[in-house]
TORPAZA-815026 format. One record per residue (C-alpha): residue in three letters; z, x, y; residue number from 1. Coordinates in Angstrom, 1 decimal. Each point is the difference from the previous one (the first is absolute). Layout:
     r       up     east    north     k
   ALA        Z        X        Y   NUM
...
//
This chain:
     r       up     east    north     k
   UNK      4.1     26.0     40.1     1
   UNK     -0.1      0.5     -3.7     2
   UNK     -3.4      0.4     -1.7     3
   UNK     -1.5     -3.3     -1.0     4
   UNK     -0.5     -1.3     -3.5     5
   UNK     -3.6     -0.9     -0.9     6
   UNK     -1.4     -2.8     -2.0     7
   UNK     -3.8     -0.1     -0.4     8
   UNK     -1.3     -3.2     -1.6     9
   UNK     -3.6     -0.3     -1.2    10
   UNK     -1.7     -3.1     -1.4    11
   UNK     -3.1      0.2     -2.1    12
   UNK     -3.4     -1.5      0.9    13
   UNK      1.6     -2.2      2.7    14
   UNK     -2.5     -1.1      2.6    15
   UNK      0.3      0.1      3.8    16
   UNK      0.3     -3.8      0.2    17
   UNK      2.5     -0.3     -2.9    18
   UNK      3.2     -0.1      2.1    19
   UNK      1.2     -2.9      2.0    20
   UNK      0.8      2.2      3.0    21
   UNK     -3.6      1.3     -0.2    22
   UNK     -1.4     -3.5      0.2    23
   UNK      0.2     -1.5     -3.5    24
   UNK      0.7     -3.7      0.4    25
   UNK      0.0     -1.2     -3.7    26
   UNK      3.0      2.0     -1.2    27
   UNK      3.2      1.5      1.3    28
   UNK      1.4      3.5      0.0    29
   UNK      3.3     -0.5      1.9    30
   UNK      1.7      3.3     -0.8    31
   UNK     -3.0      2.1      1.0    32
   UNK     -0.4     -2.1      3.1    33
   UNK      3.6      0.7      0.8    34
   UNK     -0.6      3.7     -0.5    35
   UNK     -2.9     -0.2      2.5    36
   UNK      2.2     -1.6      2.6    37
   UNK      2.6      2.7     -0.4    38
   UNK     -2.5      2.8      0.9    39
   UNK     -3.7      0.5      0.4    40
   UNK     -3.0     -1.7     -1.6    41
   UNK     -3.2      1.9     -0.1    42
   UNK     -3.3     -1.8      0.4    43
   UNK     -2.2      3.1     -0.5    44
   UNK      1.7      1.8     -2.9    45
   UNK     -2.7      1.6     -2.1    46
   UNK      0.6      1.7     -3.3    47
   UNK     -2.0      3.0     -0.9    48
   UNK     -1.9     -1.5     -3.0    49
   UNK     -0.9     -3.5     -1.2    50
   UNK      1.4      0.7     -3.5    51
   UNK      3.4      0.7     -1.3    52
   UNK      0.4      3.6     -1.1    53
   UNK     -1.6      1.8      3.0    54
   UNK      1.6     -2.4      2.5    55
   UNK      3.4      0.8     -1.5    56
   UNK     -0.9      3.7     -0.1    57
   UNK     -0.4      0.0      3.7    58
   UNK      3.2     -1.9      0.5    59
   UNK      2.0      2.5     -2.1    60
   UNK     -1.6      3.2      1.5    61
   UNK     -1.1     -0.7      3.5    62
   UNK     -3.5      1.2     -0.8    63
   UNK     -3.4     -1.5     -0.5    64
   UNK     -0.4     -1.0     -3.7    65
   UNK     -2.5      2.8     -0.7    66
   UNK      2.3      2.6      1.3    67
   UNK      2.9     -1.4     -2.0    68
   UNK     -2.0      0.3     -3.2    69
   UNK     -0.5     -3.7     -0.8    70
   UNK     -3.2     -1.7      1.1    71
   UNK     -0.4     -2.8     -2.5    72
   UNK      2.0     -2.3     -2.2    73
   UNK      1.9      1.9     -2.7    74
   UNK      0.3     -1.3     -3.5    75
   UNK      3.4     -0.3     -1.7    76
   UNK     -0.6      2.1     -3.1    77
   UNK      3.2      2.1     -0.5    78
   UNK     -1.9      3.2      0.7    79
   UNK     -1.9     -1.2      3.1    80
   UNK      0.3      2.6      2.9    81
   UNK      1.1     -1.0      3.4    82
   UNK      0.9      1.4      3.4    83
   UNK     -0.9      3.6      0.7    84
   UNK      3.1      2.0     -1.0    85
   UNK     -0.1      2.1      3.2    86
   UNK      0.0     -3.0      2.4    87
   UNK      3.6     -1.0      0.8    88
   UNK      1.1     -3.6     -0.2    89
   UNK      2.2     -1.9      2.4    90
   UNK      2.6     -0.2     -2.7    91
   UNK      0.0      3.8     -0.4    92
   UNK      0.3      0.5      3.8    93
   UNK      2.9     -2.5      0.3    94
   UNK      1.7      1.5     -3.0    95
   UNK     -0.1      3.4      1.6    96
   UNK      1.6     -1.7      3.1    97
   UNK      2.9     -1.0     -2.2    98
   UNK     -1.1     -3.6     -0.8    99
   UNK      0.7     -1.8     -3.2   100
   UNK     -3.4     -1.2     -1.2   101
   UNK     -1.0     -2.9     -2.2   102
   UNK     -3.1     -1.8     -1.1   103
   UNK     -0.1     -3.5     -1.3   104
   UNK     -3.3     -1.6     -1.2   105
   UNK     -3.5      1.3     -0.1   106
   UNK     -0.8      3.7      0.2   107
   UNK     -3.8      0.3     -0.8   108
   UNK     -0.2      3.6      1.1   109
   UNK      0.0      1.8     -3.4   110
   UNK      1.3     -0.7     -3.5   111
   UNK     -0.3      3.5     -1.5   112
   UNK      3.1      2.2     -0.3   113
   UNK      0.4      1.8      3.3   114
   UNK     -1.4     -2.9      2.0   115
   UNK      2.6     -2.7     -0.5   116
   UNK      2.6     -1.1      2.6   117
   UNK      2.7      2.4     -1.1   118
   UNK     -2.5      2.8      0.4   119
   UNK     -0.9     -1.1      3.6   120
   UNK      3.4     -0.3      1.6   121
   UNK      1.6     -3.1     -1.4   122
   UNK      3.5      0.5     -1.4   123
   UNK      0.1     -3.6     -1.3   124
   UNK     -2.9     -2.1     -1.2   125
   UNK     -0.7     -3.2     -1.7   126
   UNK     -3.4     -1.6     -0.4   127
   UNK     -3.5      0.6     -1.3   128
   UNK     -2.2      3.0      0.3   129
   UNK     -3.4     -1.7      0.1   130
   UNK     -1.5     -2.8      2.0   131
   UNK     -0.3     -3.5     -1.5   132
   UNK      2.3     -1.1     -2.7   133
   UNK      1.1     -3.3     -1.5   134
   UNK      2.9     -1.5      2.1   135
   UNK      1.9     -1.0     -3.2   136
   UNK     -0.9      2.3     -2.8   137
   UNK     -0.6      3.1      2.2   138
   UNK     -3.1      0.8     -2.0   139
   UNK     -3.2      1.3      1.6   140
   UNK     -2.7     -2.2     -1.4   141
   UNK     -2.9      0.3      2.5   142
   UNK     -1.9      2.6     -2.1   143
   UNK      0.6     -1.7     -3.4   144
   UNK     -3.3     -0.6     -1.9   145
   UNK     -2.0      1.8      2.7   146
   UNK     -1.8      3.3     -0.5   147
   UNK      1.8      2.7      1.9   148
   UNK     -0.4      3.7      0.3   149
   UNK      3.1      2.2     -0.6   150
   UNK      0.1      3.8     -0.5   151
   UNK     -3.8      0.0      0.0   152
   UNK     -0.1     -2.5     -3.0   153
   UNK     -1.1     -3.6      0.0   154
   UNK      2.1     -2.6     -1.7   155
   UNK      1.3     -3.5      0.2   156
   UNK      2.9     -0.6      2.2   157
   UNK      3.4     -1.2     -1.3   158
   UNK      3.3     -1.3      1.3   159
   UNK      2.5      2.5      1.3   160
   UNK      3.6     -0.6      0.9   161
   UNK      1.0      1.3      3.4   162
   UNK      3.6     -0.4      1.1   163
   UNK      2.2      3.0      0.7   164
   UNK      3.5      0.9      1.2   165
   UNK      0.6      3.6      1.1   166
   UNK     -2.7      1.3     -2.3   167
   UNK      1.0     -2.0     -3.0   168
   UNK     -2.0     -2.9     -1.4   169
   UNK      2.0     -3.3      0.2   170
   UNK     -0.8     -3.5     -1.3   171
   UNK      0.9     -3.1      2.0   172
   UNK     -2.2     -2.6     -1.7   173
   UNK     -0.2     -3.3      1.7   174
   UNK      1.5      1.0      3.4   175
   UNK     -2.2     -0.9      2.9   176
   UNK     -0.9      3.3      1.7   177
   UNK      0.4     -1.1      3.6   178
   UNK      3.5     -1.2     -0.6   179
   UNK      0.8      3.0     -2.2   180
   UNK     -1.1      2.4      2.8   181
   UNK      2.0     -1.9      2.6   182
   UNK      3.1      0.0     -2.0   183
   UNK     -0.4      3.7     -0.7   184
   UNK     -0.5      0.7      3.7   185
   UNK      3.2     -1.8      0.9   186
   UNK      1.8      2.2     -2.6   187
   UNK     -1.4      3.1      1.6   188
   UNK      1.1     -1.0      3.5   189
   UNK      3.5     -0.8     -1.4   190
   UNK      0.2      3.4     -1.7   191
   UNK     -1.5      2.0      2.8   192
   UNK      2.3     -1.5      2.7   193
   UNK      3.0      1.4     -1.8   194
   UNK     -1.4      3.6      0.2   195
   UNK      0.7      2.3      2.9   196
   UNK     -3.6      0.5      0.8   197
   UNK     -2.9     -2.2      1.4   198
   UNK     -2.4     -1.5     -2.4   199
   UNK     -3.7     -0.7     -0.4   200
   UNK     -1.2     -2.9     -2.1   201
   UNK     -3.6     -0.5     -0.8   202
   UNK     -0.3     -3.6     -1.2   203
   UNK     -3.6     -0.5     -1.3   204
   UNK     -0.7     -3.4     -1.3   205
   UNK     -2.9     -0.7     -2.3   206
   UNK     -0.3     -3.6      1.5   207
   UNK     -2.3     -1.7      0.8   208
   UNK     -2.3      2.2     -2.1   209
   UNK     -1.6     -1.5     -3.1   210
   UNK      1.0     -1.3     -2.5   211
   UNK      0.8     -3.0      2.0   212
   UNK      3.5     -0.8     -1.4   213
   UNK      2.9     -1.8      1.5   214
   UNK      2.9     -2.1     -1.4   215
   UNK     -0.4     -3.8      0.5   216
   UNK      2.9     -0.2      2.5   217
   UNK     -2.2      2.0      2.5   218
   UNK     -3.1     -2.0     -0.6   219
   UNK      2.0     -3.3      0.5   220
   UNK      0.5      1.1      3.6   221
   UNK     -3.7     -0.6      0.7   222
   UNK     -0.9     -3.1     -1.9   223
   UNK     -3.0     -1.0      2.2   224
   UNK     -1.9      3.3     -0.2   225
   UNK     -3.0      0.6     -2.4   226
   UNK      0.9      2.2     -2.9   227
   UNK     -1.5      3.2      1.4   228
   UNK      1.8     -0.3      3.3   229
   UNK      3.2     -1.4     -1.6   230
   UNK      0.4      3.0     -2.3   231
   UNK     -0.5      2.4      2.8   232
   UNK      2.5     -1.9      2.1   233
   UNK      2.5      0.0     -2.9   234
   UNK     -0.3      3.7     -0.7   235
   UNK      0.4      0.9      3.7   236
   UNK      2.9     -2.4      0.3   237
   UNK      1.8      1.6     -2.9   238
   UNK     -0.5      3.4      1.6   239
   UNK      1.3     -1.4      3.3   240
   UNK      3.2     -1.2     -1.7   241
   UNK      0.6      3.4     -1.5   242
   UNK     -0.6      1.8      3.3   243
   UNK      2.5     -2.4      1.5   244
   UNK      2.5      1.0     -2.7   245
   UNK     -0.4      3.7      0.9   246
   UNK      0.5     -0.8      3.7   247
   UNK      3.1     -2.0     -0.9   248
   UNK      1.4      3.0     -1.9   249
   UNK     -0.6      2.3      2.9   250
   UNK      2.0     -2.4      2.1   251
   UNK      2.8     -0.2     -2.6   252
   UNK      0.2      3.8     -0.1   253
   UNK      0.2      0.2      3.7   254
   UNK     -3.1      2.2      0.3   255
   UNK     -2.6     -2.4      1.3   256
   UNK      0.3      1.1      3.7   257
   UNK     -1.0      3.6     -0.8   258
   UNK     -2.6     -0.6     -2.7   259
   UNK     -3.7      0.3      0.6   260
   UNK     -1.8     -2.8     -1.9   261
   UNK     -3.7      0.3     -0.2   262
   UNK     -2.2     -2.7     -1.8   263
   UNK     -3.7      0.2     -0.6   264
   UNK     -2.7     -0.9     -2.6   265
   UNK     -1.9      2.8     -1.7   266
   UNK     -3.5     -1.6      0.6   267
   UNK     -1.8     -3.3      0.5   268
   UNK     -0.2     -2.9     -2.4   269
   UNK     -1.7      0.2     -3.4   270
   UNK     -3.2     -2.1     -0.6   271
   UNK     -0.2      1.0     -3.7   272
   UNK     -0.9     -2.9     -2.3   273
   UNK      2.7      1.1     -2.5   274
   UNK      2.6     -1.5      2.3   275
   UNK     -0.9     -3.5     -1.1   276
   UNK      1.5      0.6     -3.5   277
   UNK     -2.3     -2.8     -1.4   278
   UNK     -3.3      1.8     -0.6   279
   UNK     -1.4     -1.1      3.3   280
   UNK     -2.5      2.6      1.2   281
   UNK     -0.1     -1.2      3.6   282
   UNK      1.5      2.2      2.7   283
   UNK      3.7     -0.6      0.6   284
   UNK      1.1     -1.3      3.4   285
   UNK      3.7     -0.5     -0.5   286
   UNK      0.8      2.9      2.4   287
   UNK     -1.0     -0.1      3.7   288
   UNK     -1.2      2.6      2.4   289
   UNK      0.7     -2.5      2.8   290
   UNK     -2.8      0.2      2.5   291
   UNK     -1.1      3.4     -1.2   292
   UNK     -3.1      0.8     -2.0   293
   UNK      0.6      2.0     -3.3   294
   UNK      2.4      0.4     -2.9   295
   UNK      1.2      2.5     -2.4   296
   UNK     -2.6      2.7     -0.7   297
   UNK     -1.7     -0.5      3.4   298
   UNK      0.2      2.1      3.2   299
   UNK     -0.5     -3.0      2.2   300
   UNK      3.3     -1.0      1.6   301
   UNK      1.1     -2.5     -2.6   302
   UNK      0.2      2.9     -2.5   303
   UNK      2.1      2.3      2.1   304
   UNK      1.8     -2.0      2.7   305
   UNK      3.3     -1.3     -1.5   306
   UNK      3.1     -1.8      1.0   307
   UNK      2.7      2.4      1.1   308
   UNK      3.5     -0.1      1.6   309
   UNK      2.5      2.6      1.1   310
   UNK      3.7     -0.7      0.8   311
   UNK      2.8      2.3      1.0   312
   UNK      2.5     -1.9      2.1   313
   UNK      1.7      3.1      1.3   314
   UNK     -3.2      1.3      1.6   315
   UNK     -2.9     -2.3     -0.1   316
   UNK      0.0     -3.0      2.5   317
   UNK     -0.2     -3.4     -1.8   318
   UNK     -2.8     -2.5      0.4   319
   UNK     -2.9      2.4      0.6   320
   UNK     -3.6     -0.6     -0.9   321
   UNK     -2.0      3.2      0.1   322
   UNK     -3.8      0.0      0.1   323
   UNK     -0.7      3.7      0.0   324
   UNK     -1.6      1.7     -3.0   325
   UNK      2.5      1.3     -2.6   326
   UNK     -0.9      1.7     -3.3   327
   UNK      1.7      0.2     -3.3   328
   UNK      0.2      3.8      0.2   329
   UNK      2.1     -0.3      3.2   330
   UNK      3.0     -1.1     -2.1   331
   UNK      0.8      3.5     -1.2   332
   UNK      0.4      1.7      3.4   333
   UNK      1.7     -3.1      1.5   334
   UNK      2.6     -0.3     -2.6   335
   UNK      0.6      3.8     -0.3   336
   UNK      0.5      0.5      3.7   337
   UNK      2.4     -3.0      0.1   338
   UNK      1.9      1.6     -2.8   339
   UNK      0.5      3.3      1.9   340
   UNK     -2.9      1.8     -1.7   341
   UNK     -2.8      2.0      1.6   342
   UNK     -3.5     -1.3     -0.8   343
   UNK     -1.5      3.2      1.4   344
   UNK      1.1      1.7     -3.2   345
   UNK     -2.5     -2.0     -1.9   346
   UNK     -3.7     -0.3     -0.1   347
   UNK     -0.5     -3.6      1.2   348
   UNK     -2.8     -2.2      1.2   349
   UNK      2.4     -2.9      1.1   350
   UNK      1.8     -0.3      3.3   351
   UNK      3.5     -0.9      1.0   352
   UNK      0.3     -3.6      1.0   353
   UNK      3.4      0.2      1.7   354
   UNK     -1.3     -0.1      3.6   355
   UNK     -2.1     -3.0     -0.8   356
   UNK      2.8     -2.1     -1.6   357
   UNK      2.9      1.1      2.1   358
   UNK     -1.6      0.6      3.4   359
   UNK     -3.0     -2.4     -0.1   360
   UNK     -2.4      3.0      0.2   361
   UNK     -3.5     -0.5     -1.2   362
   UNK     -1.5      0.9     -3.4   363
   UNK      0.2      3.7     -0.8   364
   UNK     -3.6     -0.3     -1.2   365
   UNK     -1.5     -1.5      3.2   366
   UNK     -1.7      3.3      1.0   367
   UNK     -1.3      1.2     -3.3   368
   UNK     -2.4     -1.0     -2.8   369
   UNK      1.6     -1.2     -3.3   370
   UNK     -1.8     -0.4     -3.3   371
   UNK     -0.2     -1.7     -3.3   372
   UNK     -2.0      0.7     -3.2   373
   UNK     -0.2     -1.6     -3.4   374
   UNK     -2.9      0.4     -2.4   375
   UNK     -3.3     -0.4      1.9   376
   UNK      1.8     -1.4      3.1   377
   UNK      1.1      1.9      3.1   378
   UNK      1.4     -1.3      3.2   379
   UNK      1.2      1.4      3.4   380
   UNK      1.9     -1.6      2.8   381
   UNK     -0.1      1.2      3.6   382
   UNK      2.2     -2.1      2.2   383
   UNK     -1.2     -3.6     -0.5   384
   UNK     -3.3      1.1     -1.4   385
   UNK     -0.4      0.1     -3.8   386
   UNK     -3.0      1.2     -2.0   387
   UNK     -0.3     -0.8     -3.7   388
   UNK     -2.6      1.8     -2.1   389
   UNK     -1.1     -1.6     -3.3   390
   UNK      2.7     -2.6      0.3   391
   UNK      0.5     -2.3     -3.0   392
   UNK      1.0     -3.6     -0.1   393
   UNK      0.3     -1.8     -3.4   394
   UNK     -0.4     -3.5      1.5   395
   UNK     -2.7      0.7      2.6   396
   UNK     -3.6     -0.3     -1.1   397
   UNK     -2.3      1.3      1.1   398
   UNK      1.7      3.3      0.6   399
   UNK      1.0      1.1      3.5   400
   UNK     -2.1      2.6      1.8   401
   UNK      0.7      3.5     -1.3   402
   UNK      0.9      1.1      3.6   403
   UNK      2.4     -2.6      1.6   404
   UNK      1.6      0.5      3.4   405
   UNK      2.6     -2.4      1.3   406
   UNK      2.1     -0.3      3.2   407
   UNK      3.4     -1.0     -1.5   408
   UNK      1.3     -1.0      3.4   409
   UNK     -2.2     -3.1      0.0   410
   UNK     -1.1     -0.2     -3.6   411
   UNK      2.8      1.0     -2.4   412
   UNK     -1.9     -1.9     -2.7   413
   UNK     -2.9      2.5      0.2   414
   UNK     -2.5     -2.9     -0.1   415
   UNK     -2.4      1.4      2.6   416
   UNK     -1.8      3.3     -0.6   417
   UNK     -0.4      1.8      3.4   418
   UNK     -1.7      3.1     -1.5   419
   UNK     -3.4     -0.7      1.5   420
   UNK      1.5     -0.5      3.5   421
   UNK      1.9      3.4      0.0   422
   UNK     -2.1      2.6     -1.8   423
   UNK      1.5      3.0      1.8   424
   UNK      3.6     -1.1     -0.9   425
   UNK     -1.2     -0.7     -3.6   426
   UNK     -1.5      3.4     -0.3   427
   UNK      3.2      1.7      1.3   428
   UNK      2.3     -2.0     -2.2   429
   UNK     -2.2      0.4     -3.0   430
   UNK     -0.1      3.7      0.4   431
   UNK      3.7      0.2      0.3   432
   UNK      0.5     -2.1     -3.1   433
   UNK     -2.4      2.1     -2.0   434
   UNK      1.6      3.2      1.1   435
   UNK      3.4     -1.3     -1.0   436
   UNK     -1.3     -1.3     -3.3   437
   UNK     -1.6      3.4     -0.7   438
   UNK      3.3      1.7      0.6   439
   UNK      1.7     -2.4     -2.4   440
   UNK     -2.6      0.6     -2.7   441
   UNK      0.2      3.8      0.5   442
   UNK      3.8      0.1     -0.3   443
   UNK      0.0     -2.4     -2.9   444
   UNK     -2.4      2.2     -2.0   445
   UNK      1.9      3.1      0.9   446
   UNK      3.6     -1.2     -0.5   447
   UNK      0.3     -3.2     -1.9   448
   UNK     -3.1     -0.9     -2.2   449
   UNK      1.0      2.4     -2.8   450
   UNK      3.1     -2.1     -0.7   451
   UNK     -2.2     -3.0     -0.6   452
   UNK     -2.6      1.4     -2.3   453
   UNK     -0.2      1.5     -3.5   454
   UNK      3.1     -1.0     -2.0   455
   UNK      1.2     -2.1      2.9   456
   UNK     -3.3     -2.0      0.4   457
   UNK      1.3     -3.6     -0.2   458
   UNK     -1.1     -2.7      2.3   459
   UNK      0.7      1.6      3.3   460
   UNK     -3.7     -0.2      1.1   461
   UNK     -1.2     -2.4      2.6   462
   UNK      0.6     -3.7     -0.6   463
   UNK     -0.7     -1.3      3.6   464
   UNK     -3.8      0.4      0.0   465
   UNK     -0.6     -2.8     -2.5   466
   UNK     -1.2     -3.4      1.2   467
   UNK      1.4     -1.6     -3.2   468
   UNK      3.6      1.3     -0.1   469
   UNK      0.7     -1.6     -3.4   470
   UNK     -2.8      1.9     -1.7   471
   UNK      1.5      1.4     -3.2   472
   UNK     -2.0      3.2      0.4   473
   UNK      2.0      0.8      3.1   474
   UNK      2.2      2.9     -1.3   475
   UNK      2.9     -0.8      2.4   476
   UNK      0.1     -3.8     -0.6   477
   UNK      2.9      0.1     -2.4   478
   UNK      2.6      0.6      2.7   479
   UNK     -1.3     -1.4      3.2   480
//
């Protein structure tokens, strides 16, 4: 059998409950639901960070974020550093396997020369280098009129244009980004299918990340919803349409059967008040974590457990619902081995998911501890037990206990703290989490911190530890 083509699709700040096949009842995602029926839907897919840049870093490298060199949100200044240069990306690994590689959409893993998509394995790229940008003007406005730190100097932020094609700045004023990215992805598939080599497309939407923008035709599909929920539904519906267009093109080109299509969100839904667009300073509830507790920036499940689907008609049985734990860093080894590569050649933290999705084996993580960290928060999961240290919730006052133990098999919402009932287990898991975190900190200081200080000291410090995420003194607020 020929090596498969690969399409990895990532949505932005889409909550666990914001997909109709994941339980949403107030809006429809027919094309993603169809994709789920054609393969496997994961109910316990956890990304490796509750914020964009480090989550995507793990996806692209198969490593924990700290080992990939990106632990926090990266700004979009044109000289912002990114992924560690000595950590290979999935695009580089597949290119070395003879794949034609393309990126459409959001990169957010470095904007400086040497860290852009073309430098990290993508032969063809179209999209934006930073995180949030205006869906129509393609300007980054989040840091405008806020005090920011850049190159060690304080100043007032300003608008920056951020749309690029193969390294050249391009202007497509007025074109809705979600539709623009979908159209460009279709063009890539069409071009790639004519080549005598397999292809890898990384289609990274910026929807439904703020600013909350959608054409009227999508909002009209949900006339009975309140504005916050309506705009979320509209943005996801627009993305669903574009994913459908890509799937249709795979069919037209006769390559759908032997194409791996993976869909996931990069982290949980945003609660930032800026999403209202009307000056409202209340927390935003347009995105849903379903029955989970937590959201973007939080290490409770709602911040890291995301909707995820994989489909490969030639190899993966259709109609599966898989409950075992899966991590974002598992994508690298899974895709690489399926493409004929050897994951053992790389230093990886992720595991190959093929036995799980093709042979109904259990999670590759069922007999090991797995970890998360962001800012002051650290978490560890051991089987169904999960321990969160210094966990943060923007909409939960008073704060949760600083040591919170849950049994996810009976309490996936993490509402009941069992720490007092299991002191020995808490001590063991806490010690494991602290050892792991110490290792991250040691390697960060030794290998990566120097890239983020001195002349490169712009807004890559922690943003997750703030209770008020819209505090203008937060140095990373401009691109979250």
